[in-house]
C-alpha positions in Angstrom: 6.1 -1.3 19.1 7.1 1.3 16.5 10.8 2.0 15.9 12.7 4.5 13.8 15.0 3.3 11.0 17.7 5.5 9.5 19.6 4.6 6.3 22.8 6.4 5.6 24.8 6.8 2.4 21.9 6.5 0.0 22.9 7.8 -3.5 21.0 10.9 -4.6 19.6 9.1 -7.7 18.0 6.4 -5.5 16.5 9.0 -3.1 15.2 11.0 -6.1 13.6 7.9 -7.6 12.0 6.9 -4.4 10.7 10.4 -3.8 9.3 10.4 -7.4 7.5 7.1 -6.9 6.1 8.3 -3.6 4.9 11.6 -5.2 3.3 9.7 -8.0 1.2 7.8 -5.5 0.4 11.0 -3.5 2.4 9.8 -0.6 5.3 11.1 1.4 8.6 9.3 1.1 8.2 8.1 4.6 4.8 6.6 4.0 6.0 5.0 0.7 9.0 3.4 2.3 7.1 2.1 5.3 4.6 0.5 2.9 7.4 -1.0 0.9 8.9 -2.5 4.1 5.5 -3.9 5.1 5.0 -5.5 1.7 8.4 -7.1 2.0 7.5 -8.5 5.4 4.2 -9.9 4.0 5.9 -11.4 1.0 8.3 -13.2 3.4 5.5 -14.4 5.6 3.6 -15.7 2.5 6.7 -17.5 1.3 7.0 -19.2 4.7 3.3 -20.1 4.7 3.6 -21.6 1.2 6.6 -23.6 2.3 4.6 -24.8 5.4 1.6 -25.8 3.2 3.8 -27.6 0.7 4.6 -30.2 3.5 0.8 -30.7 3.9 0.1 -31.6 0.3 -0.7 -35.2 1.0 -3.4 -34.1 3.5 -5.5 -32.8 0.6 -6.0 -29.3 1.8 -8.9 -27.6 0.1 -9.3 -23.9 -0.6 -11.2 -23.4 2.7 -8.3 -24.9 4.6 -5.8 -22.6 2.9 -7.9 -19.6 3.6 -8.2 -20.6 7.3 -4.4 -21.0 7.5 -3.8 -17.6 6.0 -6.4 -15.9 8.2 -4.9 -17.6 11.3 -1.5 -16.2 10.4 -2.9 -12.7 10.0 -4.7 -12.8 13.3 -1.5 -13.8 15.1 0.1 -10.6 13.8 -2.4 -8.3 15.3 
């Protein structure tokens, strides 16, 4: 489901800085901010995954096991 988010009382200098960053990437402000929010979500999920894996250290997880865990988490999001 897609929802709209509105943020009020953003200082002009913040809006201008965000608009400049978006323009530098050839994006609209909306696309830039959506990508920023999505990156924040992924970072939080990665943090949670790492915390989960930390508890499994004694199991001797190899690189393939870690990749499988990460891919499994991504498939759950789709």
